[in-house]
C-alpha positions in Angstrom: -54.7 -71.5 -56.4 -58.4 -72.2 -55.5 -60.8 -71.6 -52.6 -63.1 -74.4 -51.6 -66.1 -73.4 -49.4 -66.7 -75.4 -46.3 -69.9 -76.7 -44.8 -70.1 -73.9 -42.4 -70.0 -71.4 -45.1 -73.0 -73.2 -46.7 -75.1 -73.2 -43.6 -73.8 -76.4 -41.9 -73.1 -77.0 -38.2 -69.3 -76.8 -38.4 -67.4 -73.7 -37.0 -67.6 -70.7 -39.3 -64.3 -70.5 -41.1 -63.0 -71.0 -44.6 -60.2 -73.3 -45.7 -58.0 -72.1 -48.5 -55.9 -74.6 -50.5 -53.0 -73.5 -52.5 -52.4 -75.4 -55.7 -49.6 -74.9 -58.2 -51.5 -74.7 -61.5 -48.5 -74.0 -63.7 -47.4 -77.6 -63.7 -43.8 -76.7 -62.9 -42.0 -78.2 -59.9 -41.2 -75.5 -57.2 -37.6 -75.0 -56.1 -36.6 -73.3 -52.8 -34.6 -70.1 -53.1 -31.0 -70.3 -51.8 -30.3 -68.5 -48.4 -27.7 -65.6 -48.5 -24.3 -66.4 -47.1 -23.3 -64.9 -43.8 -20.8 -62.0 -44.0 -18.0 -61.5 -41.4 -18.0 -58.0 -39.8 -14.4 -56.6 -40.0 -12.7 -55.9 -36.7 -12.0 -52.2 -36.1 -8.5 -51.3 -35.3 -7.9 -50.3 -31.7 -8.1 -46.5 -31.2 -6.7 -45.5 -27.8 -8.1 -42.0 -28.1 -11.6 -43.4 -28.8 -11.2 -45.7 -25.8 -10.2 -42.6 -23.7 -13.3 -40.8 -24.8 -15.5 -43.8 -23.9 -13.9 -44.0 -20.4 -14.5 -40.3 -20.0 -18.2 -40.6 -20.8 -18.6 -43.4 -18.3 -17.7 -41.0 -15.5 -21.3 -39.8 -15.6 -22.4 -43.3 -14.6 -20.1 -43.6 -11.6 -21.3 -40.8 -9.3 -24.4 -40.9 -7.1 -27.4 -39.1 -8.6 -27.2 -36.3 -6.0 -23.7 -35.3 -7.3 -24.6 -35.4 -10.9 -24.8 -31.9 -12.5 -23.2 -30.2 -15.4 -20.6 -28.4 -13.3 -19.5 -31.5 -11.3 -19.4 -33.7 -14.5 -17.4 -31.2 -16.4 -14.9 -30.8 -13.6 -14.3 -34.6 -13.2 -14.1 -35.1 -17.0 -11.7 -32.1 -17.4 -9.3 -33.6 -14.8 -9.5 -37.0 -16.6 -8.7 -35.3 -20.0 -6.2 -32.7 -18.7 -3.1 -34.2 -20.4 -4.7 -35.3 -23.7 -3.1 -34.0 -26.9 -4.1 -34.6 -30.6 -3.2 -33.8 -34.2 -6.5 -34.3 -35.9 -6.3 -33.0 -39.5 -10.0 -32.1 -39.8 -12.1 -29.5 -38.2 -15.7 -30.2 -37.1 -18.0 -27.4 -36.0 -19.5 -27.4 -32.5 -22.0 -25.0 -30.9 -23.6 -25.2 -27.4 -24.7 -22.7 -24.8 -22.9 -24.5 -22.0 -20.2 -26.6 -23.9 -18.8 -29.6 -22.2 -17.4 -33.0 -23.2 -20.5 -35.1 -22.7 -22.3 -33.2 -25.5 -19.5 -33.6 -28.1 -19.1 -36.3 -30.7 -15.9 -38.1 -31.6 -14.9 -35.7 -34.4 -15.8 -32.6 -32.2 -13.7 -34.0 -29.3 -10.7 -34.6 -31.6 -11.1 -31.1 -33.1 -11.1 -29.6 -29.6 -8.1 -31.4 -28.2 -6.1 -30.6 -31.4 -6.9 -26.9 -31.0 -6.1 -27.0 -27.3 -2.7 -28.5 -28.1 -2.0 -25.6 -30.4 -3.1 -23.1 -27.7 -0.8 -24.7 -25.1 2.1 -24.4 -27.5 1.6 -20.6 -27.9 -0.5 -20.5 -31.1 -3.9 -18.9 -31.2 -6.0 -20.1 -34.1 -9.8 -19.6 -33.9 -11.9 -22.8 -33.9 -15.2 -21.4 -32.6 -16.7 -19.7 -29.6 -18.0 -22.9 -28.0 -14.5 -24.5 -28.1 -13.1 -21.2 -26.6 -15.4 -21.1 -23.7 -14.8 -24.8 -23.0 -11.1 -24.1 -22.6 -11.9 -21.1 -20.4 -14.0 -23.3 -18.1 -10.9 -25.5 -17.7 -8.8 -22.5 -16.8 -11.3 -21.3 -14.2 -11.0 -24.7 -12.5 -7.2 -24.5 -12.8 -7.2 -27.7 -14.9 -4.1 -28.4 -17.0 -2.1 -25.5 -15.6 0.8 -25.1 -13.1 -1.2 -23.5 -10.3 -3.5 -20.5 -10.1 -0.9 -17.9 -11.2 -0.3 -19.8 -14.4 -4.0 -20.3 -14.9 -4.7 -16.5 -14.6 -1.9 -15.7 -17.0 -3.3 -18.1 -19.6 -6.8 -16.7 -19.1 -5.7 -13.1 -19.5 -3.6 -14.0 -22.6 -6.7 -15.3 -24.5 -8.5 -11.9 -24.3 -6.6 -9.8 -26.8 -6.5 -12.7 -29.4 -10.2 -13.5 -29.4 -12.1 -10.4 -28.3 -12.9 -9.2 -31.8 -14.1 -12.7 -32.9 -16.0 -13.2 -29.6 -17.2 -9.8 -28.3 -18.9 -11.4 -25.3 -15.5 -11.9 -23.7 -15.6 -8.2 -22.7 -18.7 -9.1 -20.7 -17.6 -12.3 -19.0 -13.8 -12.1 -18.5 -13.7 -9.0 -16.3 -16.1 -10.7 -13.9 -14.3 -14.1 -14.0 -10.9 -12.5 -13.5 -12.2 -10.7 -10.4 -13.7 -14.0 -9.1 -10.4 -15.7 -9.9 -8.6 -13.4 -7.4 -11.3 -14.2 -4.8 -11.1 -17.9 -5.1 -7.4 -18.5 -5.4 -4.3 -17.5 -3.5 -2.2 -15.2 -5.7 1.0 -13.3 -5.0 -0.6 -9.9 -5.9 -3.7 -8.0 -5.0 -6.6 -7.5 -7.4 -6.1 -3.7 -7.4 -2.4 -4.2 -8.3 -3.3 -6.6 -11.1 -5.9 -4.2 -12.6 -3.5 -1.3 -12.5 -0.6 -3.3 -14.1 -2.8 -4.6 -16.9 -4.6 -1.4 -17.5 -8.1 -2.9 -16.9 -9.5 0.0 -14.8 -12.2 0.8 -17.4 -13.8 -2.6 -16.9 -14.5 -2.1 -13.2 -17.0 0.4 -11.9 -15.7 0.0 -8.3 -12.5 1.8 -7.5 -9.4 -0.4 -7.2 -7.1 2.1 -5.4 -5.8 0.7 -2.1 -5.8 4.1 -0.4 -8.0 7.2 -1.0 -6.3 10.5 -1.6 -8.8 13.1 -0.2 -8.1 16.8 -0.1 -9.1 19.1 2.8 -12.1 20.3 0.7 -13.3 16.7 0.3 -13.4 16.4 4.1 -15.1 19.7 4.5 -17.7 18.7 2.0 -18.5 15.5 4.0 -18.6 17.2 7.3 -21.7 18.0 9.4 -19.7 21.0 10.9 -19.6 23.9 8.5 -16.0 25.1 9.1 -16.3 27.6 6.3 -18.5 29.8 8.5 -15.9 29.8 11.3 -14.4 33.2 12.1 -11.1 31.5 12.6 -11.2 29.7 9.3 -12.0 32.9 7.4 -8.6 34.5 6.8 -6.7 31.3 7.7 -8.0 29.0 4.9 -4.6 27.9 3.6 -3.2 27.1 7.1 -6.4 25.3 8.2 -6.6 23.2 5.0 -3.0 22.1 5.4 -3.7 21.1 9.0 -6.9 19.2 8.1 -5.0 17.1 5.5 -2.2 16.5 8.0 -4.6 15.3 10.7 -6.5 12.9 8.4 -3.2 11.4 7.1 -2.1 10.9 10.8 -5.5 9.3 11.6 -5.1 7.0 8.6 -1.7 5.7 10.0 -3.2 5.5 13.5 -6.0 3.3 12.2 -3.6 1.1 10.3 -1.5 0.5 13.4 -4.7 -0.9 15.0 -5.7 -3.0 12.0 -8.5 -0.6 11.0 -9.1 1.1 7.7 -10.0 4.7 8.1 -12.4 4.7 5.1 -14.3 1.8 6.6 -14.5 3.6 9.9 -15.8 6.8 8.5 -18.0 5.8 5.5 -19.3 2.2 5.7 -21.3 -0.2 7.8 -21.2 -4.0 7.0 -24.2 -6.0 6.1 -23.8 -9.8 6.6 -25.4 -12.9 5.2 -25.6 -13.0 1.4 -24.8 -16.2 -0.5 -22.4 -15.8 -3.4 -21.4 -18.2 -6.2 -18.2 -17.7 -8.1 -17.9 -17.7 -11.9 -21.5 -16.9 -12.6 -22.6 -18.0 -16.1 -19.8 -20.5 -16.4 -19.5 -24.2 -15.8 -17.6 -24.4 -12.5 -17.4 -26.8 -9.6 -15.1 -26.1 -6.6 -12.5 -28.7 -5.8 -13.4 -30.7 -2.7 -12.1 -29.7 0.7 -11.1 -26.2 -0.3 -9.5 -24.3 2.7 -11.5 -21.5 4.4 -10.7 -18.1 3.0 -11.4 -14.4 3.7 -10.8 -11.9 0.9 -11.3 -8.1 1.0 -11.9 -6.6 -2.4 -12.3 -3.0 -3.7 -15.7 -1.5 -3.2 -15.6 -2.6 0.5 -16.7 -6.1 -0.3 -15.6 -9.0 1.9 -15.8 -12.6 0.5 -15.8 -15.5 3.0 -15.4 -19.2 2.1 -16.4 -21.6 4.9 -17.1 -25.4 4.3 -16.9 -24.8 0.5 -19.6 -22.2 0.6 -19.1 -18.5 -0.1 -20.8 -15.6 1.5 -20.5 -11.9 0.6 -20.4 -9.0 3.1 -21.3 -5.8 1.2 -20.6 -2.4 2.9 -23.5 0.0 3.3 -23.1 3.7 3.9 -22.5 4.7 7.5 -25.3 6.8 8.9 -23.0 8.9 11.1 -20.4 9.9 8.5 -21.1 13.6 8.6 -21.3 13.5 12.4 -17.9 11.8 12.8 -16.1 13.8 10.1 -17.6 17.0 11.6 -16.2 16.1 15.0 -12.7 15.5 13.6 -12.8 18.9 11.9 -14.1 20.7 15.0 -11.5 19.1 17.2 -8.8 20.0 14.7 -9.8 23.6 14.6 -10.1 23.7 18.4 -6.5 22.5 18.8 -5.2 24.8 16.1 -6.8 27.8 17.8 -5.1 26.9 21.0 -1.7 26.6 19.4 -2.1 29.9 17.7 -3.3 31.7 20.9 -6.6 32.7 19.2 -8.7 34.9 21.5 -11.8 32.8 21.0 -11.8 29.1 22.1 -13.8 26.3 20.4 -15.0 23.1 22.1 -15.6 19.7 20.4 -18.2 18.2 22.7 -18.4 14.4 22.4 -21.8 14.4 24.1 -23.4 15.7 20.8 -22.4 12.5 18.9 -25.1 9.9 18.3 -23.6 7.2 16.1 -19.8 7.7 16.4 -19.2 6.0 19.8 -20.9 2.8 18.7 -18.9 2.7 15.4 -15.6 3.4 17.2 -16.3 0.7 19.8 -17.1 -1.8 17.0 -13.7 -1.2 15.6 -12.0 -1.5 18.9 -11.3 2.2 19.3 -12.4 5.0 21.6 -13.3 8.6 21.0 -10.9 9.8 23.7 -8.0 7.9 22.0 -9.0 9.5 18.6 -9.1 13.0 20.2 -5.7 12.5 21.7 -4.3 11.5 18.3 -5.8 14.6 16.7 -4.2 16.8 19.4 -0.8 15.1 18.8 -1.2 15.6 15.0 -2.0 19.3 15.3 1.0 19.8 17.6 3.2 18.0 15.1 1.8 20.1 12.3 2.7 23.3 14.2 6.2 22.1 14.9 6.6 21.4 11.2 5.3 24.9 10.3 7.7 26.7 12.6 10.7 24.6 11.7 13.3 26.8 10.1 15.3 25.2 7.3 18.7 26.6 6.5 20.3 25.7 3.2 23.7 26.7 2.0 24.5 27.1 -1.7 28.0 25.7 -1.8 28.5 27.1 -5.3 28.3 30.6 -3.8 30.9 30.1 -1.1 33.6 31.9 -3.3 31.2 34.9 -3.7 30.4 34.9 0.0 34.1 34.9 0.9 34.7 37.9 -1.5 31.8 39.8 0.0 33.1 39.1 3.5 36.6 40.4 2.5 35.0 43.5 1.0 33.0 44.1 4.2 36.1 43.7 6.3 38.0 46.3 4.3 35.1 48.8 4.6 35.2 48.4 8.4 39.0 49.2 8.5 39.7 52.9 9.2 42.7 54.1 7.3 43.1 57.3 9.4 43.9 57.8 13.0 42.2 61.0 14.2 43.5 62.5 17.5 40.9 63.7 19.9 42.4 67.2 19.8 41.9 67.3 16.0 38.3 66.2 16.3 37.6 69.0 18.7 39.1 71.6 16.3 36.4 72.3 13.7 38.6 74.5 11.6 41.7 72.3 11.2 41.4 69.5 8.6 42.3 66.0 9.9 45.9 65.0 9.3 46.3 62.1 6.9 47.8 58.9 8.1 48.5 55.5 6.5 48.5 53.6 9.8 45.9 50.8 10.0 42.9 51.1 12.3 44.0 48.8 15.2 47.8 49.6 14.8 48.2 52.0 17.7 51.3 54.2 17.3 53.4 54.6 20.5 53.4 58.3 20.1 49.6 58.6 20.4 47.5 58.0 23.5 44.8 55.3 23.5 42.1 57.9 23.5 43.2 58.9 20.0 41.8 55.6 18.6 38.4 56.0 17.0 35.9 53.8 18.8 33.5 51.7 16.5 30.1 50.6 17.9 28.8 47.1 17.1 26.2 46.8 14.4 22.6 47.2 15.7 20.4 44.1 16.0 18.4 44.8 12.8 19.5 42.0 10.6 17.3 39.4 12.4 13.6 39.0 12.9 14.0 40.2 16.4 15.6 43.5 15.3 12.7 44.1 12.9 10.3 43.3 15.6 11.9 45.8 18.0 11.8 48.5 15.3 8.1 47.9 14.7 7.2 48.4 18.4 5.6 51.7 19.5 7.0 53.5 22.6 4.1 52.3 24.6 4.5 48.6 23.5 8.3 48.9 24.2 7.5 50.2 27.7 5.1 47.4 28.3 7.7 44.8 27.4 10.2 46.5 29.6 7.8 46.4 32.5 7.3 42.6 32.0 11.0 42.0 31.7 11.5 43.7 35.1 9.2 41.1 36.6 6.3 43.5 37.1 2.8 42.7 35.9 1.0 46.0 36.3 0.3 46.7 32.6 -3.2 47.9 33.3 -2.0 51.2 34.7 0.1 51.8 31.6 -2.9 51.0 29.3 -5.3 53.2 31.3 -2.8 56.1 31.2 -2.6 55.8 27.4 -6.4 55.3 27.1 -6.2 51.9 25.5 -7.6 48.5 26.5 -5.0 46.1 27.9 -6.2 43.3 25.6 -5.7 45.5 22.5 -2.2 46.4 23.7 -1.2 42.8 24.2 -2.8 41.8 20.9 -0.8 44.4 19.0 2.5 43.1 20.5 1.6 39.5 19.5 0.6 40.5 16.0 3.9 42.2 15.4 5.8 39.2 16.9 3.9 36.8 14.7 4.7 38.9 11.6 8.5 39.1 12.3 9.4 36.0 14.3 6.5 33.7 13.5 5.1 33.2 17.0 3.4 35.1 19.9 5.6 36.4 22.8 2.8 37.1 25.2 0.6 34.5 26.9 -2.8 36.3 27.1 -4.5 33.3 28.6 -2.2 33.3 31.6 -2.4 36.9 32.8 -0.3 38.7 30.2 3.1 37.2 30.9 6.1 36.7 28.6 7.0 33.2 27.4 10.2 32.1 29.1 11.9 30.9 25.9 11.6 34.5 24.4 12.6 36.6 27.4 16.3 36.8 26.6 15.7 37.7 22.9 13.2 40.3 23.9 15.7 41.8 26.3 18.4 42.0 23.7 16.0 43.6 21.2 14.1 46.1 23.4 16.6 47.2 26.1 
């Protein structure tokens, strides 16, 4: 090879470039190298599963851009792959923060669907956290299950098998199980499910359907301090039982009007808060979901309208102490009236600020609630005064023997003539004749007369024995239809009210009720006149 300079390189007028000539100086004749032969690419055997994966990936290209997001794409691909099974002999690792099919390679997809096939057959091997959450996302969308109930059952079954390997399940599954009950129609309530599965520790909000409050709970929430009441002091047990009875009656009264008593007393509702189910999961709602309204524990109300959810969270009711206090005051007022307490108590509705508005919002009125309280206290009093009689059938033989023994003791074995009784010196003549077997030789006057037993075996008899002479005289005056007790009280130097109160106190001790109406001018109750006449006169 040589290089020959041109004229331009020597300073001539030709364009400035150099020509290079290539000469073979070896003297050998050059031979062109042979071209490599073309190789045929072997045709890959048809793989139907690979073709299914390819068609699945192409779903991302079909939807308009506005609908393309991870949740939508996962849901559409999950439905497409819902019935796929596999028996891939290898296992390929996979890790992703939000796992879904579009991010997985061929070997990872085959590993996943092989593992899912084992899960659906009742086996629970562990393949990795990302595979597990991918399967959970399918269950949240109810893909590959026989309805929501089956999906919830499979979701709950995963928990004990994988919670040690994946501790974050304790963080996510309680939230998603609650959301599952909100989004889907199930044959049970969320509270019942939590109680049945023993999951109460995972929920800070109570899941009980009905509160069980004691009288002291109501007293503690009340703006009226009933503990300082002169009536309450000394009657605590009776008043507390009545308070519990009244609130139980009000709870049933509210239920009959489609109102929850706890909502009425404790909570106001705040509207307008957007809510998205299954937070921190890949989830896309199925199109055209029906509207739905769900009440959950913690006084939360979830509403789905046009595939959008809103949450109504209850806020504390400002007038709780006011309304609970009015109920307690009205209860005590009615109880005083039934027990004929000398001091009356008024529950004035004009002092209420918030309660009328709250009751009106629930479709109720304060007058209707007061009437229900009055009915409840009256029912409580009837229950308290109800006398229960029980017979021990096992003691009937003993009762019969005692009755026979009593009958024998009442039988007089001797007939004592009147003449003999008048003679103090002569002893009575013995006789074997029975008491009622009158001998023809003796006159009727010779039979000993036996007086009936006094009325001391009943409460009325004990009441009569406890009366003083002045109290007995006062009752006799009232039985005759006279009402001038003041003269009797003045004569004895005692106030009329004190006299009447003493009679009522003894009646309450022995028969469980008052006999004198001190509010109506000191008159006897009609239902007790006959018993008082038998006991006193």
